[in-house]
PAZAPA-4460 file (N, C-alpha, C; in steps of 0.05 Angstrom, whole numbers, plus 32768, in hexadecimal, padded with zeros to 4 digits):
% residues 227
    n_x    n_y    n_z   ca_x   ca_y   ca_z    c_x    c_y    c_z   seq   type   mol
   80BD   7EE6   7BC9   80A6   7EED   7BB0   80B4   7F03   7BA3     1      M     A
   80B1   7F00   7B86   80BB   7F13   7B74   80AE   7F30   7B76     2      S     A
   80B5   7F44   7B6F   80AC   7F5C   7B6E   808F   7F59   7B5F     3      Y     A
   8090   7F4F   7B48   8078   7F50   7B37   8061   7F3D   7B46     4      R     A
   8068   7F29   7B51   8055   7F17   7B62   804A   7F2F   7B7A     5      N     A
   805C   7F3E   7B85   8054   7F4E   7B98   8040   7F64   7B90     6      R     A
   8048   7F6F   7B79   8036   7F83   7B6B   801A   7F7B   7B65     7      T     A
   8018   7F5F   7B5A   8000   7F53   7B52   7FEB   7F4E   7B6E     8      A     A
   7FFD   7F48   7B83   7FED   7F3F   7B9A   7FE2   7F59   7BA8     9      A     A
   7FF4   7F71   7BA5   7FE8   7F88   7BB4   7FCF   7F94   7BA3    10      L     A
   7FD0   7F93   7B89   7FBE   7F9F   7B77   7FA3   7F8B   7B7D    11      A     A
   7FA3   7F74   7B80   7F90   7F62   7B82   7F83   7F67   7BA0    12      S     A
   7F91   7F67   7BB5   7F8A   7F72   7BCD   7F76   7F8C   7BCD    13      A     A
   7F82   7F9E   7BBE   7F77   7FB6   7BC0   7F5C   7FB8   7BB2    14      A     A
   7F5B   7FA8   7B9C   7F41   7FA2   7B89   7F2D   7F97   7B9B    15      A     A
   7F36   7F81   7BAD   7F1F   7F75   7BBE   7F19   7F86   7BD3    16      L     A
   7F2A   7F95   7BDE   7F26   7FAB   7BF6   7F0E   7FBE   7BEB    17      A     A
   7F13   7FC9   7BD2   7EFD   7FDB   7BC4   7EE1   7FCC   7BC3    18      G     A
   7EE3   7FB1   7BB9   7ECA   7FA3   7BB5   7EBE   7F9E   7BD1    19      S     A
   7EC9   7F9B   7BE4   7EC0   7F96   7C00   7EB3   7FB0   7C09    20      A     A
   7EBC   7FC7   7C03   7EB4   7FDD   7C0F   7E95   7FE2   7C02    21      V     A
   7E94   7FDC   7BE8   7E7D   7FDF   7BD7   7E67   7FCC   7BE4    22      L     A
   7E6F   7FB9   7BEE   7E5B   7FA1   7BF6   7E54   7FA8   7C14    23      L     A
   7E60   7FB8   7C1E   7E60   7FB6   7C3D   7E49   7FCC   7C49    24      A     A
   7E43   7FE0   7C37   7E2D   7FF3   7C44   7E14   7FF8   7C30    25      A     A
   7E06   7FE8   7C33   7DE8   7FEA   7C26   7DDB   8005   7C2E    26      P     A
   7DD0   8012   7C1E   7DC4   802D   7C21   7DA6   802E   7C2C    27      A     A
   7D9C   8011   7C27   7D7F   8012   7C2B   7D7B   7FF4   7C34    28      A     A
   7D62   7FF3   7C48   7D5C   7FD8   7C52   7D3E   7FD5   7C53    29      E     A
   7D34   7FC3   7C46   7D16   7FBE   7C46   7D0E   7FA2   7C51    30      A     A
   7CF4   7FA1   7C59   7CEB   7F89   7C67   7CD1   7F89   7C64    31      K     A
   7CBE   7F71   7C65   7CA2   7F6E   7C64   7C9C   7F6F   7C7F    32      V     A
   7C86   7F7E   7C88   7C7D   7F7F   7CA4   7C5E   7F7A   7CA5    33      V     A
   7C57   7F6C   7CB6   7C3A   7F66   7CBC   7C2F   7F7C   7CCA    34      D     A
   7C18   7F87   7CBA   7C06   7F9D   7CC8   7BEC   7F91   7CCD    35      V     A
   7BE3   7F95   7CE7   7BC8   7F8E   7CF0   7BB9   7FA9   7CF1    36      N     A
   7BA8   7FA9   7CDD   7B98   7FBF   7CD7   7B7E   7FBB   7CE9    37      Y     A
   7B77   7FD0   7CF2   7B5D   7FD5   7D02   7B4A   7FE8   7CF4    38      Q     A
   7B38   7FDF   7CE3   7B26   7FF0   7CD1   7B0E   7FF7   7CDC    39      C     A
   7B07   8016   7CDB   7AEF   801D   7CE1   7ADF   8023   7CC8    40      R     A
   7AC9   8012   7CC4   7ABD   8010   7CAB   7A9F   801E   7CB0    41      T     A
   7A91   8024   7C97   7A77   8030   7C9F   7A63   801A   7CAE    42      P     A
   7A6A   8005   7CAB   7A57   7FEC   7CB5   7A67   7FE1   7CCD    43      I     A
   7A78   7FEA   7CDB   7A87   7FDD   7CF3   7AA2   7FDE   7CF1    44      G     A
   7AAF   7FD5   7D06   7AD0   7FD0   7D09   7AD3   7FB6   7CFD    45      N     A
   7AEA   7FB1   7CEE   7AFA   7F9A   7CE4   7B19   7F99   7CE6    46      K     A
   7B21   7F85   7CE7   7B3E   7F82   7CE9   7B47   7F6E   7CD6    47      S     A
   7B5D   7F75   7CCA   7B6F   7F64   7CB7   7B8C   7F67   7CB6    48      A     A
   7B9B   7F51   7CB2   7BB8   7F53   7CB3   7BC3   7F50   7C98    49      V     A
   7BD4   7F63   7C8F   7BE4   7F5E   7C76   7BFE   7F62   7C78    50      S     A
   7C0C   7F55   7C6B   7C30   7F59   7C66   7C2F   7F70   7C55    51      P     A
   7C42   7F84   7C5A   7C43   7F9F   7C4A   7C5E   7FA2   7C4B    52      I     A
   7C69   7FA9   7C30   7C82   7FB3   7C2C   7C86   7FCF   7C1C    53      D     A
   7C9A   7FDC   7C25   7CA2   7FFB   7C1A   7CB9   7FF9   7C0D    54      I     A
   7CB7   8004   7BF1   7CD4   8004   7BE3   7CD9   8021   7BDE    55      K     A
   7CEF   8029   7BDF   7CFA   8043   7BD5   7D0F   8042   7BBB    56      G     A
   7D05   804D   7BA9   7D15   804D   7B8E   7D1F   806B   7B88    57      V     A
   7D33   806F   7B81   7D43   8089   7B7C   7D35   8091   7B62    58      K     A
   7D2D   80AB   7B5D   7D1E   80B3   7B49   7D26   80D2   7B45    59      S     A
   7D35   80D7   7B2F   7D3A   80F4   7B2C   7D4B   80FE   7B44    60      G     A
   7D40   8111   7B52   7D50   8118   7B6B   7D48   8110   7B83    61      S     A
   7D39   80F6   7B85   7D2D   80E9   7B9E   7D28   80D0   7B9B    62      G     A
   7D13   80C9   7BAD   7D07   80AF   7BB0   7CE9   80AE   7BAB    63      Y     A
   7CE5   809C   7B9D   7CC6   8094   7B99   7CC1   807B   7BAB    64      R     A
   7CA9   807D   7BBB   7CA5   806C   7BD1   7C8F   805A   7BC5    65      L     A
   7C8E   803F   7BC5   7C79   802C   7BC0   7C70   801C   7BD9    66      T     A
   7C58   801E   7BE0   7C4E   800D   7BF5   7C3A   7FF6   7BEA    67      M     A
   7C44   7FDC   7BF2   7C34   7FC7   7BE3   7C29   7FB3   7BF9    68      S     A
   7C10   7FAE   7BF7   7C00   7F99   7C04   7C00   7F7F   7BFB    69      W     A
   7C07   7F69   7C0C   7C06   7F4E   7C04   7BED   7F3E   7C05    70      Q     A
   7BDD   7F4A   7C17   7BC0   7F3F   7C1D   7BAF   7F55   7C1C    71      K     A
   7B90   7F4F   7C19   7B7C   7F62   7C1B   7B75   7F6D   7C31    72      G     A
   7B68   7F84   7C38   7B5E   7F8F   7C53   7B45   7F93   7C4F    73      V     A
   7B34   7F93   7C65   7B1A   7F9B   7C66   7B0A   7F8E   7C55    74      S     A
   7AEF   7F98   7C4E   7AE0   7F8D   7C3B   7AC9   7F9E   7C3A    75      S     A
   7AB8   7F97   7C27   7A9F   7FA6   7C1E   7A86   7F95   7C1E    76      S     A
   7A6F   7F9D   7C2A   7A55   7F8A   7C2B   7A48   7F8C   7C11    77      P     A
   7A53   7F9A   7BFE   7A4A   7F9B   7BE3   7A5D   7F9E   7BD0    78      V     A
   7A59   7F95   7BBB   7A70   7F92   7BA6   7A78   7FAF   7B9B    79      E     A
   7A91   7FB1   7B98   7A9E   7FCD   7B8F   7AA5   7FCB   7B74    80      L     A
   7A9A   7FD7   7B66   7A9C   7FD3   7B44   7ABA   7FE3   7B40    81      G     A
   7AC3   7FDE   7B26   7ADB   7FE5   7B1D   7ADE   8005   7B21    82      K     A
   7AF3   800F   7B30   7AF8   802B   7B32   7AE9   8038   7B49    83      G     A
   7AD7   8024   7B5B   7AC7   802D   7B6E   7AD6   8034   7B89    84      A     A
   7AF0   8027   7B8E   7B00   8028   7BA4   7B1A   803C   7BA4    85      M     A
   7B21   804F   7BB1   7B38   805A   7BAF   7B47   805A   7BC8    86      S     A
   7B60   8053   7BCB   7B73   804C   7BE2   7B86   8065   7BE3    87      P     A
   7B90   8069   7BFE   7BA1   8078   7C03   7BB0   8072   7C1D    88      S     A
   7BC7   8079   7C26   7BD2   8076   7C40   7BEA   8086   7C46    89      A     A
   7BF1   8084   7C5D   7C08   8095   7C68   7C1F   8083   7C6F    90      T     A
   7C3A   808B   7C6C   7C4F   807F   7C75   7C5A   8090   7C8D    91      I     A
   7C60   8083   7CA1   7C6A   8091   7CBD   7C8C   8094   7CB7    92      V     A
   7C95   80AB   7CBB   7CB3   80AF   7CB6   7CBF   80AB   7CD4    93      L     A
   7CD9   80A4   7CD5   7CE7   809E   7CF0   7D01   80A2   7CEA    94      G     A
   7D11   80A0   7D02   7D32   80A6   7CFD   7D33   80C3   7CF8    95      G     A
   7D42   80CA   7CE3   7D49   80E3   7CDA   7D32   80F3   7CCF    96      A     A
   7D1B   80E5   7CC9   7D02   80F2   7CBF   7CEB   80F2   7CD3    97      G     A
   7CDE   8109   7CD0   7CC2   8108   7CE5   7CA8   810E   7CD0    98      T     A
   7C94   8105   7CDA   7C79   810B   7CCC   7C6F   80F5   7CBE    99      G     A
   7C62   80FA   7CA6   7C58   80E3   7C95   7C5D   80EB   7C77   100      T     A
   7C5B   80D7   7C65   7C59   80DD   7C4B   7C3F   80CE   7C40   101      V     A
   7C30   80DB   7C30   7C19   80CE   7C23   7C1F   80C6   7C0B   102      S     A
   7C13   80AB   7C08   7C11   809C   7BF2   7BF7   8094   7BE6   103      V     A
   7BF2   8093   7BCE   7BDB   808C   7BBF   7BDD   807C   7BA7   104      S     A
   7BC7   806D   7B9D   7BC4   8060   7B89   7BAF   805C   7B78   105      G     A
   7BAD   804D   7B61   7B93   804C   7B52   7B7E   8042   7B5C   106      P     A
   7B67   8046   7B53   7B51   803A   7B5D   7B51   801A   7B54   107      A     A
   7B40   800B   7B61   7B3C   7FEA   7B58   7B38   7FEA   7B3C   108      N     A
   7B49   7FD3   7B2D   7B45   7FD4   7B13   7B2F   7FBE   7B08   109      Q     A
   7B28   7FAF   7B20   7B17   7F97   7B19   7B01   7F9F   7B33   110      A     A
   7AE8   7F92   7B2D   7AD3   7F8F   7B42   7ADC   7F84   7B5B   111      A     A
   7AD4   7F8A   7B6F   7AD9   7F7C   7B8A   7AC3   7F6E   7B98   112      I     A
   7ABE   7F52   7B96   7AA7   7F49   7BA3   7A9F   7F53   7BBE   113      P     A
   7A84   7F50   7BC1   7A7B   7F55   7BDF   7A8B   7F42   7BF3   114      A     A
   7A92   7F50   7C09   7A9D   7F3E   7C22   7AB6   7F30   7C1C   115      N     A
   7AC5   7F3E   7C0C   7AE5   7F37   7C01   7AF7   7F47   7C07   116      T     A
   7B0D   7F3E   7C11   7B24   7F51   7C1B   7B2A   7F62   7C06   117      P     A
   7B2A   7F7D   7C0B   7B31   7F8D   7BF7   7B4E   7F8C   7BF0   118      I     A
   7B5B   7F86   7BD8   7B73   7F84   7BD5   7B7F   7FA5   7BCC   119      K     A
   7B8F   7FAE   7BD7   7B9B   7FC8   7BD2   7BAF   7FCF   7BBD   120      I     A
   7BAD   7FDA   7BAA   7BC0   7FDB   7B93   7BD9   7FEE   7BA1   121      N     A
   7BF1   7FE8   7B94   7C0A   7FF8   7B9F   7C03   8015   7BA3   122      D     A
   7C0F   8020   7BB7   7C08   803C   7BBA   7C22   8049   7BB9   123      L     A
   7C25   805F   7BAB   7C42   8071   7BA9   7C43   808C   7BB2   124      T     A
   7C55   8098   7BB9   7C5A   80B2   7BBF   7C77   80B6   7BBF   125      G     A
   7C7D   80D2   7BC5   7C97   80DB   7BC4   7CA0   80E9   7BDF   126      T     A
   7CB7   80E6   7BE5   7CC3   80F3   7C02   7CDA   8104   7BFB   127      Y     A
   7CDE   811B   7C07   7CF0   8131   7C0A   7CFD   8133   7C21   128      T     A
   7D15   812A   7C25   7D20   812B   7C43   7D2D   8149   7C4B   129      P     A
   7D2A   8152   7C5D   7D34   8169   7C6A   7D49   816A   7C7B   130      K     A
   7D50   8150   7C81   7D64   8149   7C94   7D78   8133   7C8C   131      K     A
   7D92   8132   7C8A   7DA4   811B   7C86   7DA4   8109   7C98   132      T     A
   7DA0   80F0   7C92   7D9F   80D6   7CA2   7D92   80BF   7C9D   133      G     A
   7D8D   80AA   7CAE   7D7E   8093   7CA8   7D62   809A   7CB0   134      T     A
   7D50   8098   7C99   7D35   809A   7C9E   7D27   8080   7C99   135      V     A
   7D10   807A   7CAB   7D02   8060   7CAB   7CE8   8068   7CA3   136      T     A
   7CDA   8054   7C97   7CBF   8053   7C87   7CB0   8040   7C96   137      F     A
   7C98   8047   7CA2   7C88   8032   7CB1   7C6C   8034   7CA5   138      T     A
   7C5A   8021   7C9B   7C40   8023   7C95   7C30   8032   7CA8   139      P     A
   7C21   8041   7CA0   7C0B   804F   7CAE   7BF0   804D   7CA8   140      G     A
   7BE1   8061   7CAA   7BC1   805D   7CA9   7BBC   805D   7C8A   141      I     A
   7BA9   8044   7C85   7BA1   8041   7C6C   7B80   804B   7C6B   142      L     A
   7B79   805B   7C51   7B60   8065   7C51   7B54   805B   7C36   143      T     A
   7B3A   8050   7C3A   7B30   8044   7C20   7B17   8052   7C1C   144      I     A
   7B12   8061   7C08   7AF7   806C   7BFF   7AEB   8060   7BE9   145      K     A
   7AD2   805B   7BEF   7AC1   804A   7BDC   7AA3   804F   7BE0   146      A     A
   7A96   8058   7BCA   7A7A   8059   7BCD   7A6E   8071   7BDD   147      L     A
   7A7E   8083   7BE1   7A7B   809C   7BF0   7A82   8098   7C0D   148      G     A
   7A8D   8083   7C13   7A91   807B   7C2E   7AB3   8079   7C36   149      T     A
   7ABA   807B   7C4C   7AD9   8078   7C50   7ADC   8067   7C6B   150      T     A
   7AF2   8057   7C61   7AFA   803F   7C76   7B17   804C   7C80   151      T     A
   7B1D   804D   7C96   7B36   8051   7CA3   7B41   803C   7CB1   152      T     A
   7B59   8031   7CA7   7B65   8018   7CB4   7B7F   8024   7CC2   153      C     A
   7B84   801F   7CDC   7B98   8025   7CEA   7BA8   8010   7CF3   154      T     A
   7BC7   8011   7CF3   7BD3   7FFA   7CFE   7BD3   7FF9   7D1B   155      P     A
   7BD0   7FE0   7D24   7BCA   7FE1   7D43   7BE2   7FCF   7D53   156      S     A
   7BF5   7FC6   7D3C   7C0C   7FB7   7D4A   7C24   7FBF   7D4C   157      N     A
   7C29   7FDC   7D44   7C43   7FE5   7D43   7C54   7FD7   7D32   158      S     A
   7C51   7FD2   7D18   7C5C   7FC2   7D07   7C7B   7FC4   7D03   159      P     A
   7C84   7FE1   7D09   7C9F   7FE6   7D03   7CAA   7FEE   7CE7   160      G     A
   7CBF   7FF6   7CDF   7CC8   8000   7CC5   7CC9   7FEB   7CB0   161      P     A
   7CBC   7FF1   7C9A   7CBF   7FE1   7C82   7CD8   7FE8   7C72   162      A     A
   7CE3   7FFE   7C74   7CF5   8008   7C62   7D09   801D   7C75   163      L     A
   7D24   8019   7C6F   7D35   8030   7C79   7D47   8034   7C66   164      S     A
   7D4A   804F   7C61   7D5B   805C   7C4C   7D6D   8070   7C57   165      L     A
   7D87   8074   7C50   7D9A   8087   7C57   7D94   809D   7C42   166      D     A
   7D8D   80B5   7C49   7D8A   80CA   7C3C   7D98   80E2   7C3E   167      V     A
   7D9D   80F4   7C2D   7DA9   8110   7C32   7D99   8126   7C2A   168      T     A
   7D94   8136   7C3B   7D85   814D   7C34   7D8A   815F   7C1C   169      A     A
   7D7A   8166   7C0E   7D80   817A   7BF8   7D8E   8194   7BFF   170      A     A
   7DA1   819A   7BF1   7DB1   81B1   7BF9   7DC8   81AD   7C10   171      G     A
   7DC8   8192   7C19   7DE0   818C   7C29   7DD5   818D   7C45   172      G     A
   7DBA   818F   7C4D   7DB3   8196   7C68   7DC1   8184   7C7B   173      G     A
   7DC7   818B   7C94   7DD5   817B   7CA6   7DC0   816D   7CB6   174      S     A
   7DCD   815A   7CC5   7DBD   8149   7CD9   7DAD   8159   7CEC   175      S     A
   7DB4   8171   7CF3   7DA9   8180   7D08   7D91   8190   7CFD   176      G     A
   7D8E   8193   7CDF   7D76   81A3   7CD7   7D5A   8199   7CDF   177      S     A
   7D49   81A7   7CDB   7D2B   819F   7CE2   7D23   818C   7CCB   178      S     A
   7D0F   817C   7CD2   7D01   8169   7CBD   7CE4   8173   7CBD   179      Q     A
   7CD9   8175   7CA3   7CC0   817D   7CA2   7CAC   8169   7CAC   180      G     A
   7C8F   816F   7CAC   7C7D   815B   7CB7   7C73   814C   7CA2   181      G     A
   7C5C   8150   7C9B   7C4B   8143   7C81   7C59   8147   7C69   182      T     A
   7C60   8133   7C5A   7C6F   8134   7C3F   7C5E   8124   7C2B   183      D     A
   7C4D   8138   7C1B   7C3D   8126   7C08   7C4B   8129   7BED   184      S     A
   7C5F   8134   7BE6   7C65   8132   7BC8   7C81   8141   7BC7   185      G     A
   7C85   8143   7BB0   7C9D   8157   7BA7   7CB6   8145   7BA1   186      G     A
   7CCC   8154   7B9E   7CE3   8142   7B99   7CEC   8133   7BAD   187      S     A
   7D00   8121   7BA9   7D0C   810E   7BC0   7D25   8113   7BC2   188      L     A
   7D31   8101   7BD7   7D4E   810A   7BE1   7D64   8105   7BCB   189      P     A
   7D78   8113   7BD0   7D8F   8115   7BBA   7DA1   80F9   7BBF   190      Q     A
   7DA2   80EC   7BD1   7DB2   80D9   7BD5   7DA1   80C0   7BDC   191      T     A
   7DAD   80A8   7BCF   7D9F   808F   7BD4   7DB4   807A   7BCE   192      G     A
   7DAA   805D   7BC8   7DBE   804B   7BC1   7DD4   8052   7BA7   193      P     A
   7DC9   805F   7B94   7DDE   8065   7B82   7DF1   8076   7B88   194      D     A
   7DEF   808B   7B96   7E00   809E   7B9F   7E11   8094   7BB4   195      D     A
   7E0D   8082   7BC3   7E1C   8074   7BD6   7E2E   8063   7BC6   196      S     A
   7E25   8052   7BB4   7E38   8043   7BA4   7E4C   8054   7B99   197      A     A
   7E44   806D   7B8B   7E5A   807D   7B81   7E6D   8088   7B95   198      V     A
   7E66   808C   7BAF   7E78   8096   7BC1   7E8B   807E   7BCD   199      A     A
   7E7E   8065   7BCE   7E8B   804D   7BD6   7E9F   8046   7BC2   200      L     A
   7E97   804B   7BA7   7EA2   8040   7B90   7EC0   8054   7B91   201      G     A
   7EBD   806A   7B97   7ED2   807F   7B99   7EE7   807A   7BAE   202      T     A
   7EDE   806D   7BC5   7EED   8063   7BDC   7EFE   804D   7BD2   203      L     A
   7EF0   8039   7BC6   7EFA   801F   7BB6   7F10   8028   7BA4   204      G     A
   7F0A   803D   7B95   7F20   8041   7B81   7F37   804D   7B8E   205      G     A
   7F35   805F   7BA3   7F4A   8067   7BB6   7F5C   8052   7BC0   206      T     A
   7F4F   803C   7BC7   7F60   8026   7BD6   7F6B   801A   7BC1   207      V     A
   7F61   8015   7BA9   7F6F   8009   7B92   7F85   8019   7B8B   208      L     A
   7F85   8036   7B87   7F9A   8046   7B7F   7FB0   8043   7B94   209      L     A
   7FA6   8041   7BAD   7FBB   8041   7BC4   7FCE   8026   7BBF   210      A     A
   7FBE   8014   7BBB   7FCB   7FF9   7BB5   7FE0   7FF8   7B9F   211      G     A
   7FD8   8005   7B87   7FE6   8006   7B70   8000   8015   7B77   212      A     A
   7FFD   802E   7B84   8011   803C   7B8B   8025   8030   7B9D   213      G     A
   801C   801F   7BB2   802E   800F   7BBF   803E   7FFE   7BB3   214      G     A
   8031   7FF0   7B9C   803F   7FDC   7B8B   8056   7FEC   7B7C   215      A     A
   8050   8004   7B70   8061   8013   7B60   8079   8018   7B71   216      L     A
   8076   8021   7B8C   808C   802A   7B9B   80A0   8012   7B9D   217      W     A
   8093   7FF8   7BA7   80A3   7FDD   7BA8   80B5   7FD7   7B91   218      L     A
   80A5   7FDE   7B79   80B3   7FD8   7B5C   80CE   7FE6   7B5C   219      S     A
   80C9   8001   7B61   80DF   8017   7B60   80F6   800F   7B75   220      R     A
   80EE   800B   7B89   80FF   8005   7B9F   8112   7FE9   7B98   221      R     A
   8103   7FD7   7B8C   810F   7FBF   7B84   8127   7FC5   7B6F   222      N     A
   811D   7FD9   7B5C   8130   7FDA   7B48   8149   7FEC   7B53   223      Q     A
   8144   7FFE   7B66   8158   800E   7B72   816D   7FF9   7B7F   224      T     A
   8161   7FE6   7B91   8175   7FD4   7B98   8187   7FC3   7B86   225      V     A
   8176   7FBB   7B76   8187   7FAB   7B5F   81A1   7FBD   7B51   226      R     A
   819A   7FD6   7B4A   81AF   7FE8   7B40   81C6   7FE8   7B56   227      R     A
***
């Protein structure tokens, strides 16, 4: 094989290695989990199962969390007019995080007929990590306020995390630092998918430069031998 062919082969291999590194390390993992809610309502206890997913999107200095319901939960014996129902919930932290994050959303935008499962709009909140590592996010307690009453729905089936994120504490906090309890707002973590991509891209570039350097050395060596 000529030195030109060897040079091209090494450069291609280095580029492929850099691409493989970029594809091999996702910074987030999300899935839909079925939550079996046991609801304590003003007229008695009810139960309902809803698939729920949680998403984390980097926004400014951190993450904005969005909790979504695919099915309605609980119900009302009377119609709930537009704007009569106000939902909120908690997300339970695990892994490198402890405590809960509060999420909330808008009131119902249309009337909800009597004895009809209540569809919960997307609820959002923010999370600030105090510890570097992988944090899991699991659906927690749902609270529905309507017509002066409060309904509390608690997961009864240990649904497991709906989202896992690799985060870095602001200010470079180590994995041994303490994690706050309840986290209801504020700025979010510094590191997420975008930062990981940058770091991995740098590693891929280093691999590419190493390959190109090797090719240059082979080229010069070949020329020296010819002389």
